[in-house]
N, C-alpha and C positions, 0 to 999 in steps of 0.2 A: 408225559409232560404235564398232564393235568391242566390247571388254569394258568401256568407260568407263561408270561409274555416273552416271545422270542426276541424281539427287538423293540427298544424304545427310541422314539424319534424326537429330536429337538432342533428347531422349534416345531410347533404343531401346525404352522402355516408359513407359506413362503411370501415374505414381504419384499417387493421390488420397488426401489426408489425410481419411479417412472420418469423417463426423459425421452423426448422424441429424438429420433435419428441417433440413438446411442445404444450400444450393446451393454447389457447389464447382467451381472452374475450375483447369485446368492448361493448359500450353502446350507446344508442341514447335516446333522450328525446321527449316525446309527450306533446305538450302544447295545452290546450283547452281554447281558448279565447272567447268562447260563454257562454251563460247562460243556456246551456242544458247539460245533461249527455250524453257523447259521448262514445259509445262502439267501441272497436277496435279489430282487428284480424291480426296476423302477419303470412305470408306464405313465403316459400323459395323454390327456384328451386332445392335445394340439401338438403333435410331434413335429410339425413343420415350423412351429414358432419357438420351440425350445430344444436345446441340446443338453444331455445329461451325461456327466463323466464322474465315475463309471455308472453305466446304466444297470450293471449287475456285478455281483462279487460275493465274497465270503468274509464274514466277520468272525474273527477268531474268538474263542471263549474268553470271557471277562475282558473284552477289548472294545474299541470303537473304530468307526470308519466314517470318513467325510465324503459327501456327495455334493458336487457343484452343478447347479442348474443355471444355464445361460439363456437369457431371452434375447432373441435377435432384434436388430434395430426396427423400431416401429415408426411409421410415417404419420400416424394419427392416433389420438388418444380415444379410448372407449368412452361412451356416454357416462357422465357422472363418475368417471374413473373406476367403474365397476368391472370386474373380470370374472368370467365364468369358468376359466380353466381350472383343471384339477390334476393332481398327481396321485398315483396309486403305488404304494410300496408293498410288495409281497415278500414274505419271508417263510422259510421252511428249514427244518433240521437237515443238515447234510451229513455225509459219512465223516468219521474222524480223518483229519488230514486232508480234507477236500480243498481244492484250489478253484479259482475262477474258470479254469479250463474244463473242470468237471461239471459245470452248470449246463443244463439242457432244459428245454421247454417242458418236458415231461415231469420235472421235479415240482412244477407249480400247477400241475393238473389235479384239480380236486376230485375229478371223476374217478381217478384211479385209487382214491382212498388216502391220498397224501394230506397231512395236516398243514394247510397253508393259511397263514395269517395275513389279513389285508389291513392296510392303514392308509387313509385318504388324507391328502394335504391340499388345502385351499390356497389359491393365489390371491394376494392382496397387493394393490397398487397404492403407494404412498408418495407424497410430494418429496422431492429431494431436499435434504437439509440445506438451509441458507447459510452462506459463509458468514462467520462472525464479523460484526462491524468493528472497525478499529476503535479502541478506547485509549485516550491519552493517559500516559502514566502519571499517577499522582505524585506530587512532591512529598518528600519525607516530612513527617510532622516536626514542626519547629524550625524547619530550614526554609530559606527564601526560595522562590521558584527559580529554576534554572533558565538562564538566558539561552535561547536557541538561535542559531544562525539562519538567515534567510537563504534562498536558493543561490544568490550571487555571492555568498560567503560573508556578508556584512550583517551586523546586528541591526534589528529594527529599532526605531526611536523609542517605541513603547517598552521594548525589552531592555534598552539601556536605562530607561527611567526606573524599571523595576530593580535592576542590579545596583545602581548608584544611590537610589532613594531620593534623587533630585530630578526636578522637571527641567528638561532641556528643550527650549523652543528654537528650533532650527530657523524658523522664519525670522525671529527677532535677530538672531546672529547674522543672518544674511543681510538684513536691513542695515544693521550697524556697519557691516563691512562695506556695503555700497556707499553709505554716507561718508565713511572715512576715506574711501577711494576718491569720491567726488571732491571732498575738501582738499586732499593732496593734489589732485589734478588742477583745481582752481588756483591753489597757491603756486603751483609750478607755472601756470599760465601768467599769473601776475608777475612772478620773478622774471619770466622771459620778456614780458612787456617792459618792465623796469630796466632790464638790461639793454633792450633796444633803445629805450628813451635816453638812457645814460650815454650810449654811443652817439646818439644824435646831439645831445648837449655838449659832449666833449668836442665833437666836430665843429659845432658852432663856436665854442670857446676858442678853439684853435684858430678859426678864421678871424674871429674878433681880435685875438691877440696879435695875429699877423698884421692886421691893419693898424694896431696900436690904439684900439678903441679904449676910451676913458683913461688911458695912460696907466692902467693897472698891470702889475707883474702877472705873467702867465700862471705861475703856481698859485697865486692868491685867488685868481679867478676860478681856477680848476677846483680848489678846495671849497669855495663858496657854492659852486654848482653841485658838487658831490654831497655837501651837507644838506642842501635844499632837497635833493632827490631822496636822500636817506630819511629825512624827517617826514616827507610826504608818504613814503612807504610804510613807516612805523605807524603814522596816524591812521592810515587806511586799514592796516592789519588789526589795530586795537579797536576800530569802530565796529 
C-alpha cells in the first residue's frame, strides 16, 4: 500500500448547530480512492451522547459512503460552547468482495500486524442559523408602488393617495357631509313649522269668514294669508 491513504474524510470536523432539548444530526463522507475494499469502524469518546449509523461498514473501490452522527437532546449547554468530544475513524484493507457482515474486531487490531489507519474528528458546536428577516418586495423601476389591501380588505387612505396621485382628506369630507345634513334637517324643521303655522292661519281665517268679519270674501282672505306666509318664508330663507 505504501503511503496511499485508505479513506479520505469530509468534513474534517463535525459541526453541530447546538440547540437545547433538540436532537441534532450531521453527516460526513468516506471516500475510497483505492482499488481495494476498505473496511471502517467509527468510535467516540462519549458513546451515550451520540449514535452513529452505520458505525462500521465497507467502502467499495473508487466509491463513497455516508455516515450520520446524531447527538441526543441536551438539557444544558457546555461552558463557552466548547466541546471535548472526539470521534475516531479506523480503516483497513479488507478482502475482495467483503461485506459489512465480514467485519470483526480482529481486523482493526494493530498488534496482529494489520495496517490500520486512524483519523480523528473533532466536535464543534455552532449557533443555529437565524431565520431570514422578511424583506418587502421592491417595486419595479419606473412603475408606481402597488396599493396593498389592509387586513379587512379595504385600501388604506395613504395607499389610495399613492394610486390616484391626489390627497383625499376623509375628515374634511365627513365635516361637509355633517354640515349638509344639518342644513337639510334645519330646512325640514322650518318647512314643518311653516306648514303648522299655515294650518293655524287657515283655521283662523275660516272662523273669521264664518262670522263675516270685515265683510271680505273667504277666497280673498285666504289668498292674502297664503301670500303673507309665503313672503315671510322666502325672506327668512334668503337672510
